[in-house]
C-alpha positions, 0 to 999 in steps of 0.5 A, spaced: 648 560 681 646 565 675 652 568 672 651 575 669 654 576 662 658 583 662 659 586 655 662 592 653 660 596 646 666 599 644 665 606 642 669 613 641 668 620 644 664 622 638 660 615 638 658 616 645 654 622 643 652 620 636 652 613 635 644 612 633 644 604 634 647 604 641 641 606 645 637 600 642 643 595 643 644 597 650 636 596 652 636 590 648 642 587 652 640 590 659 633 587 658 636 580 657 640 581 664 646 583 661 651 588 664 652 592 658 655 599 657 658 603 652 665 605 653 670 609 649 676 604 646 681 608 649 678 609 656 685 607 660 681 606 666 676 601 664 677 593 665 676 590 659 679 583 662 672 583 666 668 583 660 665 576 657 665 580 650 667 586 647 663 588 641 666 593 636 661 598 635 662 606 633 670 606 634 670 612 629 676 615 631 681 609 629 683 612 622 687 617 625 690 612 630 690 605 627 696 602 630 694 604 637 687 601 635 689 595 633 694 594 638 688 595 643 684 590 639 689 585 640 690 586 647 683 586 648 682 579 644 687 576 649 683 577 655 676 577 652 672 575 646 672 580 641 667 581 636 669 582 630 676 579 631 682 583 631 685 579 625 678 582 621 679 589 624 687 589 621 684 586 614 678 591 614 681 597 617 685 599 610 681 599 604 687 595 600 682 589 602 678 591 595 684 588 592 683 582 595 676 582 593 678 583 586 683 578 586 678 573 588 673 575 583 668 579 587 666 585 583 668 592 586 669 599 584 675 599 580 680 602 585 687 605 584 692 605 590 697 610 590 702 610 596 706 616 598 712 617 593 709 613 588 707 616 581 700 620 581 696 618 575 689 621 575 683 619 570 683 622 563 676 622 563 670 622 567 669 624 574 673 621 580 673 620 587 680 621 591 680 619 599 685 615 604 685 608 604 684 608 612 678 612 613 671 612 616 665 616 614 667 619 608 673 623 612 678 626 607 674 624 601 672 628 595 669 628 588 672 631 582 671 633 575 676 631 569 677 639 569 679 639 576 686 635 576 690 640 579 685 641 585 685 633 586 692 633 585 693 638 591 688 633 595 693 627 593 699 631 596 695 633 602 694 626 604 701 623 602 704 629 606 700 626 612 702 619 610 696 616 607 695 611 601 690 614 596 685 611 593 682 613 586 676 611 583 671 612 578 665 616 580 659 611 578 655 614 573 649 611 576 650 613 583 644 617 583 640 611 583 642 610 590 647 606 594 645 600 598 647 597 604 646 590 606 646 588 614 648 581 616 648 578 623 651 572 625 653 571 618 645 571 616 642 577 612 638 581 616 636 587 613 638 593 608 637 600 606 638 605 600 640 612 601 642 618 597 649 619 594 654 623 599 658 626 594 653 631 592 658 637 590 665 636 586 672 639 589 669 639 596 672 635 602 667 636 607 668 632 613 661 634 616 657 632 611 651 627 612 654 620 611 647 617 610 642 621 607 635 620 606 635 613 609 629 608 607 628 600 607 631 596 601 629 589 598 635 587 595 635 583 589 638 576 588 644 579 584 645 584 590 645 578 595 649 573 591 654 579 591 654 580 598 655 573 600 661 573 595 664 579 599 663 575 605 666 569 603 672 572 601 673 575 608 680 571 611 675 568 617 669 564 617 663 568 616 660 565 622 666 568 626 663 575 624 658 578 629 656 583 624 657 585 617 655 591 612 656 590 605 655 597 601 653 596 594 652 601 588 651 599 580 656 599 575 655 603 568 652 597 565 647 596 571 650 590 575 652 591 582 659 592 585 661 592 592 663 599 594 666 597 601 665 591 606 664 594 613 666 589 618 669 594 624 664 600 626 659 601 621 652 604 622 647 598 622 641 602 621 637 598 627 632 603 626 630 600 620 629 593 622 624 592 628 627 586 631 634 587 629 637 590 636 633 583 639 637 579 634 643 582 635 643 582 643 641 574 642 647 573 638 652 577 643 649 573 649 650 566 645 657 567 643 659 570 650 656 563 653 660 559 648 666 563 649 665 561 657 664 554 655 670 554 651 666 553 644 668 556 638 662 559 634 
């Protein structure tokens, strides 16, 4: 008897309308006979235990409810395969993971984390960025000049008042050359894009900004691929445990690549930039679901 594989792509209320990857991923899964649906992660009426696999995709509202989201992920993982795994979600949903990467020798954008109640020290020279350590899509993020310390301090105070730990980073002088995003599927490099900078104005918190302006394909250099590999090797989980990963890279002042973010939770995978990306994604999901049913770790 043929067993139909049931897969839920976990999203959010915003993601149901705005996830540009979702239609292609659903079509690829359904064309393979998979019973696939996009479901908001906080849909209390959905039976997650009836799924073979639950894939985290566009759960974009988790920063405002991280504790609830992680509790949900743990509960789902107890009854179905979860990609990416709950332990990875816990580690990657707070950008303090950048400290872990740096400790392991992975070049990252220099970052100071300031928890509520700690002394607020802002850079003396050059432009810098302020944002919460738990965020998605540049939410709550702004760029400041050295003449805007008072404005930046007000931003920090507002984030602290909401209970957030704040990140302060230098604004990279070569960012106008473009940010790069390297996408991995099943631990293997898939495709990459280049995009224009997001923080085009100073002193502005704009949560409606376009998160990925002027996308175009990118051929990563050997140095970029090596950096991405080092970042993935630092994840506290086997690389092949990750269904997907996105490594966001920019250039330091000396031209060497550095990790801006390691996206393992809900990144846009830019499937419209890779013709066979949805098919490879679907094949991986199907194979991993079959392995989970057979009790085989992949």
